[in-house]
C-alpha positions, 0 to 999 in steps of 0.5 A: 476803332481807329479814324477811317477804318484803320484796324492797324496804325504804326505812328513813328516807329523805331526799333533798334538791336542793341546799337544798330537801327532796324527801323526808323519812324516808320507809319504804317495804316491797314484798314480793316478788311484788306490786304496790305503787304510791306516790299522790300530788299533782304535785310530793309527791316521788314520782318521788324516790323511783324515782330514790333507789332507781335511785341517780340521786339520792343519799341525803341520810339513810337507807338503801335495801336490796334483797334483804337487801342495801344498794343506796344508795350503789351506781352505777345500773349496780350496782343494775341488775345487781342486778335493778332496771330503771327505766321513766322518766316521759315514755318516754325512747326514743332517738328517732333510733335504731330500736325495735330499737336501743332494745330492744338498749340494754336489755340493754347490761350483758348478755354472753349473746347467745343469751338477749338474742335469746331475749329479743328475740322474746319481746318481740315476742310481748308486744307485737307492735306493736313487731315491726311497727316493729322498724325504724322511728325509736323517735320515729315512734311513737304515745304507747302504742307508746313506752310498750310500747317503755319497759317492754320496753327495760327488761324486757330487763335481765331484772329482778326488779323495775320501778320505773315513773313514771307510765307513764299519761301522755299516753295515751288511755283504752283504752290506759291500760286495755292498759297495766294488763293489760301492767302485770298480765302482768308482775307474773304472770310473777314480777317484782314492781312499784313504780308511781308513778301518778295515774291512779285507774282504773289504780292501783285495777285493778293495785295489792296495796298503796299508800303516800300521799305528801303533800309529801315524807312518806308519810301514809298507807299500806295495803291498795288496797281500804282507801285507796279507802275512806278520804275523804281518799284519794278526794277528795284523790289518786283523784278522789273 
């Protein structure tokens, strides 16, 4: 375990897409059991940070450690095995597969079939609508239902940390409110959450701490309430 109960640490992480620098010298620490948000304008590099953690994009420089071990440079499947699951932006279910098949794909690295079956029932308890629609094609679900499916599919890998990329995107306000309670519930079950999000009310409701990203660089960090008291944050990122 990292010092000071840190589960995840990004140390001077820089990522390029070709010659374009997406993020530069990013330092982020996420304590075990917390919900931390990364906020900022479109194009600031927020999603790139999650992709770097998941091994989807390589680092140009810097290091990422999880539970005290270096994970930067690992393959994505090894990172998943280590306990990190990623809910991507846009939800991305396999639209022509059933809800049940999508959920089972979340456990594709696991061999413990009896425990997988238990976790399926647990997902149905958490998200009753998924049970009702278990044999429907995932593409036929509403946006909110697809988001719940994306979260449940990630949870099927039994992660200790969940990365969530813009989960409120395109959802109605009441669904976003429900999503906030889902995120808090996941955290209360012992899963640490790193959230990329632009919806101010959701960020304020769930987050312990936040990092403000601007043009690929962390420009502010702190407890959520402290950042909410910052005029620049309120005006630029959280709608005044």
